[in-house]
C-alpha positions, 0 to 999 in steps of 0.5 A, a space after each residue: 441371388 440371396 436377398 439383401 440383409 437388413 443391415 451391413 458393416 462399414 468403416 467410419 472415420 471417428 477421429 482425424 488422425 493418420 493412424 488408421 486403426 485409431 481413426 476408424 470404427 466398424 459400424 453396423 448400419 441399416 441397409 443402403 438403397 440406391 438413389 436415382 442414378 445409382 446402383 447398390 453393389 455387394 463388395 467382393 474386393 476393395 483396394 487399399 491405397 496409401 492415401 487412405 491415411 490422408 482421408 482419415 486425417 481429413 486432408 481430402 477436400 471432397 470428404 472434408 473433416 466433419 466427423 463421422 465420414 466413410 473411407 475407401 476409394 475403389 472396389 469390385 462387386 456385384 450389382 444387387 439393386 438398381 436405382 431409377 433412371 439407370 440404363 445399361 446396368 442390371 442386377 447380377 452384373 459384375 462391376 468395378 468402380 472408383 468411388 467419388 463418395 470415398 466410402 467403399 470400405 463397406 460390405 455394400 456401397 451405393 455408387 453413381 452409375 457413371 462411376 461403374 465399369 462392367 467386368 467379365 468376372 470378379 478377378 481382383 486384378 481389376 482392382 489394380 486398374 482403378 486408382 493405381 491404373 488411372 493414376 499411372 496411365 492418365 498421369 503419364 499421358 496428360 501431365 508428363 506427356 511422355 513420348 518415345 525415346 525419353 528417359 522416364 524415372 519412376 519412383 516407388 516403381 514396384 508399388 501399385 501405381 508404380 508398376 503400372 507406370 513402368 509398363 505404360 512408359 515402356 509401351 510408349 517406347 521410353 527408356 525406364 528407370 525404376 527405384 525400389 527398396 528390396 532385391 525381390 522388387 528389383 527382380 519384379 521391375 526387371 521382369 516388367 521391363 525396367 531398363 535400369 533398376 535402382 535399389 536405393 538401399 544398395 545404391 545412392 540415387 543422387 550418385 547414380 543419376 549424376 554419373 549415369 545420366 549426365 544429360 538429366 532425366 526427361 520425365 520424373 514420376 515422383 511419389 515419395 517427396 522430401 529428399 527424393 524430390 530434391 534429388 530428382 529435380 536437381 537431375 532433370 533434363 532440359 525441357 524435362 517434366 517432374 510430376 508430383 503424384 504424392 509424398 508417401 514418405 510423410 503420409 503418416 505424419 500428423 502435420 503436413 502430408 507433403 514434406 517441407 523443403 527449402 526450394 529457393 533454388 527451384 525457380 532459377 533451375 526451372 528457368 535455365 532448364 526450361 523445365 516444369 514441375 506439375 502436380 497430378 491429381 487423378 480426380 481432376 481427370 474424371 472424363 478420362 476414367 472410362 476410356 482408360 479403364 477400358 484400354 487397361 482392361 483389354 490389355 490385361 485380358 490380352 496378357 499385355 499388362 501384368 498386375 501385382 496384387 497382395 491380398 495379405 498373404 505376402 505381407 502379413 501371412 494371411 489373407 485380409 478379410 472383412 472390415 478388420 482385414 481392411 484395417 490390417 491392410 492399411 497398416 
């Protein structure tokens, strides 16, 4: 193994804005070394997440808004240094991690050992099982409490968490409806097993739900916000659950990252349908991370789980590489 260099590159947030390129700068820092209970990882892949712009806007309480600070939720790499009192991890092992420090957009990162999961190879598919995989699987189990036979609506179903959520709900025996915006994504969702795909560029979501699902939807996985949220909640079934996972329609807003709505109708609706609206935040379920990552990894290795990855070749025409590649990826 090559010796660690004396310096490394990383992204640091210098300005509080949801415009990622304006927010960050590429910096050269002295090499980091693990504290007690940590390992130092040479990153091979990092995962781009829609919520990165919420981090740069200072909306993450765990990071705060005191400049400068790091950004980046997850990564894959090789352990190059082990801190004191770390057991069962050693130099040269390949690992995946979700980073509570939120500073993974760097060539090297020092990560608490209990946030690191061994993987057999540095395959970028494992990235999908981290933030996206944990959000989909834990959220549907713990907050949505899905059960076989229920109708489950997944918004942004071809996205990172969405395409895992579709497969998780299908594996649980649910009838799955997925929304998307292109014919290519329609095809992907059908291949993943969606029972009904709604391309909202071609069909009206409210009309489809009203006409085809007159008894309502049992579980709604809502990531978009705004009018989509209002449409979904008005089509919830008796004893249904709507889980708020995000509000991506307004993440790039410089104001609130969740769209403002008039929800004066909501208490009465929930009361008479005996329904519920719940929020899901992945970080509130840390005790589940290791076991769910293990299950998802085994499912991937057995071929029971499919992942969708874009390394830049699909969306930008060139592979995202290095610090500038991360910036382009977020954009």
